[in-house]
Each structure stands twice: as C-alpha cells, then as structure tokens.
N, C-alpha and C positions, 0 to 999 in steps of 0.2 A: 204655034204647035203646042200641044199639051204633052208633057212628059210625066209618066207615072213611074216612080222609083220605089222599090221595096226596101225597107230598112229593118235590119235585124242585129241583135247584139247578144253577147253573153250566153252563147249556146252551150259552152263548156262540154262539148261532145267528146267522147262518149260518157263522160263522168256523171252528169245528172240524168239525162234521158235523151233519146233521139230527138231530132228536130220534129216537132209535131206535124202530122200529115196535113193539117189545115193550112200550114204555111204555103203549100203548093196551090191550094185553092185561092187564098187571098193574094198571092203574088202572081197568079196566072195573068199574062198579058203585060206585066211590067217590062220596061225596056232595060232596066238595070237593077241589081240588088247591091246595096251597101251593107257590109258587115262591119260593125264598129268594135270588133275585137273580142277576145276571150273565146276564140273558136275552140282552142285546145289542140285540134288536129287539122291538117290541111284538107283531109277528105271532106270536111264541111263545105269547102269551096266547090269541089267537084259535084257534091250533092246539089247544092243550090244552082250550079251552072246548068242543071237539067231544066231550069226554069228560064234563066236569063244570065247574061254576063255578070260577073261579080267583081266588085272592088272592095278590098278588105285591108284593115290595119291590124297590127298585133295588139293584144291586150297585155295585162300583167300576169295572167295565169295561162301560159302557153308552153307547149312542148318545144324542144329545140328546133324541130323542122319548121315550125311557124315563125319563130324568131328569126331564123336564117332567111326566110323568104319574104316576109311582109314588113313594110315600113312601120314606124311608130305613128307617123301622121302622114296624111296625103291630102292634096287639094285637086279636085277635078272640076270640069266645066260641063254642065248639062244645059243645053239651050243657051240662053243668054246669061246664066248665073253660075257663079263659083260655089262649090260645096267643099267645106273643110271637113275632114274626118280624123278623129282621134279617139282613143279609148277613154283616157282619163282627162277630164276637163277641170279637175280640182273639186272643191266642195261647192255646194249650191250658192253660197254667198259670194263666190268669186267667178261663177260661170261666165257672166257677161264680160268681165274684165279680161279673163283668160282667153276667151274666144276671140275677142277683138285683137289682143296681142298676138296670138298664134296664127290667126287667119284674118288679117285686116281687110282683105278684098272679098271675103266670102259673104254671100247673101245668107247661106245656111251653114251651120256647124252641127255635124252629127257626132254624137258621142255615146258612150255606154258606161260600164263599170259599176254604177250604183244599183242596177237592176230596177230602178225607179223610172217610170215613164216621165218625160218632161217635154213640153211643147209650148214654148213661149218666145215671143218677140222681145228683143232688147236693142233699142236704138238702131232699128233697121236690119237687125240680124236675127234670123230664126235659129234658136237653139233647140235641138231635137234629140231626145234619147228615147228609143223605142221600148225600153225596159228589157226584160229577158224573156226569150222564147221558151226557156226550159226550167228556170228557177225563179219563182215569184218572190222569194224572200219575204219582205214585209208587205207585199202587195196582195190584194184579194185574188188576183189572177195573173198568169203569164201574159206577155204582150209582144207584139211586133208593131211595125208602123209603115206608113207610106208618105212620100212627098209628092205633091202635085205642083208641077212647074208649068205655068201657062205663059209662054213667050208673048203671045198677042195681048193678053190682058195685063201682062207684066205683074203677075202674082205668083207667090210661092206660099203654099200651105202645107202643114203637116197634120197627119191623122194618126192617132194611137189606135191600134186594133187589139181589143181584149180577146184573148183566146178562152173558149169555154173551159170550165174546170176539169171536165173529163179528159181534156187533151193536154194535161200537164202532170208533172210528178207531184 
C-alpha cells in the first residue's frame, strides 16, 4: 500500500500570514497531515483537518492552549514504518545523532524550527523538515512537504514542495 502524508511546520498563525490556499491543493488526497510545531494557535489543526486527520507536536513559539494540548514529541506508525515528530532537532551538525537518540526505532524523523527545508537520509533514517509554509526566512520561497511510504516496495521518500512567491508573505 502507498501512503501519502502531508507535512507542514512553522505556520505561526495568525502571526505571519494565513496558511496558503495552495496547501489545500497540494495536500488533497493525503491520508494524514503531520504538523511539526509552531502552530501558535490550535485552530490551525481544525483548519488542516478539513483536508485529513492531523498529528501535531508543540513548537517553541506557542500560545498556552497549544502547550497544554500537544506533546513535545510523538512517534506514530504509518504502514510498516515508525515516524518520529519533534519541533527542535538541534543544530544541523547534530541532526542525525539527536534523531537516533530521540527516535531509535523510527524510519523517518520529521522536525521543524529552522524554517529551512531538509530532506536527507542518515544511516537508514530519513530526516525531514518541510521548511515553513508562511515565513521563508533565509529561503527563496516558503515550503511544505510530503512523505511517500510504499509498504510493498519497502521505500520511504520525502519531497519538499516549494510554494510560488505570490502565495507567501
């Protein structure tokens, strides 16, 4: 079975700008959406739930309602694979070490915080940061992502989706 998972992070709503409308287009048909933190408000989850069920963790810039409701980290299973989710994975030089320590059984670790897309394998673990959907920081464009998990082929791939400049703040 092929599983298509939408991945989003660092929306900081409503502070930066609303979730771009193109997210609904790109995430149409996904079976799950992972939000890797810095939602700011819980209503982001209900907005995204109009597309698919949402699994989210808290970030480091959250209102109290988010901190009270969401965990700092979470591990889920999709198909035959475990996915670890956390907002802060440390700095780039320690991503692989931190991911392995925090989620030793996970095939994928999804994270956010830096607003910089990241999609790399490290010793059998895919480390995936979709970037930010609303604040491009030092990037040329805002971005989201998707994970494709193929149980039959036993593959896991990540894809960064760059949002056109007119759809960002």
